[in-house]
C-alpha positions in Angstrom: 54.3 -3.5 -14.2 51.6 -3.3 -16.2 48.6 -2.0 -13.1 51.6 0.8 -12.6 51.8 1.7 -16.7 55.5 0.4 -16.9 54.0 -2.1 -19.5 51.6 -3.0 -21.6 49.7 -5.6 -22.0 51.0 -6.4 -25.6 53.9 -6.2 -23.9 53.5 -9.4 -21.5 53.7 -11.3 -24.5 57.0 -10.1 -25.1 58.3 -10.6 -21.9 56.6 -14.1 -21.6 58.4 -15.1 -24.9 61.8 -14.4 -23.5 60.7 -16.1 -20.7 59.9 -19.4 -22.3 62.9 -19.3 -25.0 65.3 -18.7 -22.2 63.6 -21.7 -20.1 63.8 -23.6 -23.8 67.3 -22.7 -24.0 68.3 -23.7 -20.3 66.9 -27.1 -20.5 68.7 -28.1 -23.6 71.8 -26.7 -21.9 71.3 -28.8 -18.7 70.1 -31.5 -20.5 72.2 -35.0 -20.1 73.5 -35.3 -23.5 74.8 -31.6 -23.6 75.8 -31.0 -19.9 77.3 -27.5 -20.5 76.7 -26.9 -16.6 74.5 -28.0 -13.8 72.6 -26.1 -10.9 73.4 -27.5 -7.4 71.0 -29.5 -5.0 67.4 -29.7 -5.5 64.9 -26.6 -6.7 61.3 -26.9 -5.3 59.9 -25.7 -8.9 61.9 -26.4 -12.2 61.3 -28.0 -15.6 63.6 -31.0 -16.5 67.1 -30.3 -14.6 66.4 -26.1 -14.3 65.3 -24.3 -11.7 62.2 -22.3 -12.4 63.8 -19.2 -11.3 66.9 -19.6 -14.5 64.3 -18.6 -17.4 63.4 -15.3 -15.0 66.9 -14.3 -16.0 66.0 -14.4 -20.0 62.2 -12.3 -18.7 63.7 -9.4 -17.4 65.5 -8.8 -21.1 62.6 -8.7 -22.8 60.7 -6.4 -19.8 63.5 -3.6 -20.9 63.5 -4.1 -24.6 59.6 -4.1 -24.8 59.3 -1.0 -23.0 62.4 0.4 -24.4 60.8 0.6 -27.8 58.1 3.0 -26.8 59.5 4.7 -24.1 62.9 5.5 -26.1 60.8 5.8 -29.6 63.5 3.7 -31.5 63.8 3.8 -34.7 66.5 3.0 -36.8 68.2 4.2 -40.5 69.8 1.4 -42.9 68.4 -0.8 -41.5 68.2 -4.5 -43.5 65.7 -6.0 -45.2 63.2 -7.8 -42.0 64.1 -11.4 -43.5 67.2 -11.0 -43.6 67.0 -10.7 -39.5 65.0 -13.5 -39.4 67.4 -15.5 -41.6 70.3 -14.4 -39.4 68.2 -15.0 -36.1 67.7 -18.5 -37.2 70.9 -19.0 -37.7 71.9 -17.8 -34.5 69.9 -19.8 -33.0 70.4 -23.3 -35.2 74.4 -22.4 -33.9 73.4 -22.3 -30.7 71.4 -26.2 -30.8 73.4 -27.6 -32.8 77.5 -26.6 -32.6 77.7 -29.5 -30.1 76.7 -31.9 -32.7 78.6 -29.7 -36.1 80.8 -27.1 -36.8 80.4 -23.9 -34.4 80.1 -21.1 -37.3 79.8 -18.3 -34.3 82.2 -16.5 -35.8 81.2 -16.5 -39.2 77.5 -14.9 -38.0 79.5 -12.3 -35.7 80.7 -11.1 -39.7 77.5 -11.5 -40.9 75.8 -9.2 -38.0 78.5 -6.3 -39.1 77.9 -7.2 -42.7 74.3 -6.5 -42.3 73.7 -3.8 -39.5 77.4 -2.4 -39.8 75.3 0.4 -41.6 73.0 0.6 -39.2 72.4 3.3 -37.2 69.7 3.5 -33.9 67.6 6.9 -33.4 66.1 7.4 -28.9 64.5 10.4 -27.3 66.3 11.4 -24.2 65.3 14.3 -22.6 63.7 15.6 -25.4 66.4 15.2 -27.8 66.6 13.5 -31.0 70.2 11.1 -30.2 71.6 8.5 -32.6 74.4 6.2 -32.6 75.9 3.1 -34.7 74.0 0.1 -33.8 76.9 -2.4 -34.0 78.4 -0.1 -30.9 75.1 -1.0 -28.9 74.7 -4.2 -29.4 78.5 -4.7 -28.9 78.3 -2.8 -25.1 74.8 -4.5 -24.5 76.6 -8.2 -25.2 79.7 -7.1 -22.6 77.4 -7.9 -19.6 78.9 -5.0 -18.2 77.0 -2.8 -15.3 78.0 0.1 -16.4 76.4 -0.3 -19.8 74.0 1.6 -19.4 76.4 4.8 -18.9 78.5 3.7 -21.4 75.7 3.4 -24.3 74.0 7.1 -22.6 76.8 8.7 -22.7 77.5 7.7 -26.5 74.6 9.0 -27.5 74.5 12.3 -25.7 77.8 12.9 -27.7 76.0 11.6 -30.7 74.0 14.9 -31.3 
């Protein structure tokens, strides 16, 4: 991807980070003490109980996010202070690992996302035209896992002139 100039060399760090974090999360979730799920059979290349391809499921997210930021010229208005974003991200990851042992606070975290980013708008450039939509809408549609999410998000951007 770097050779074709679809990705920049510095974006590779983001992609590798997504892969390693994803692999670490998979190792935790499939560990003997957690066992949220298992992978059937033996993998030729694996780390702990996790076939190495599983970390690659997270790498495409990084592979999309890194160049999309540049290609679509993303920007935001009413974005909260970076420190708040960092604390919220840490709380989300902490809950991912600790909800097996303590109270699951995911609904409080969802509420915190709405409070923090409820006024935030994301702007992008599509076909040389600047578009916008509420960030929470983009996050919601992206989290749905639907194969049509790109169409939904793009349609919303186009209508929000």
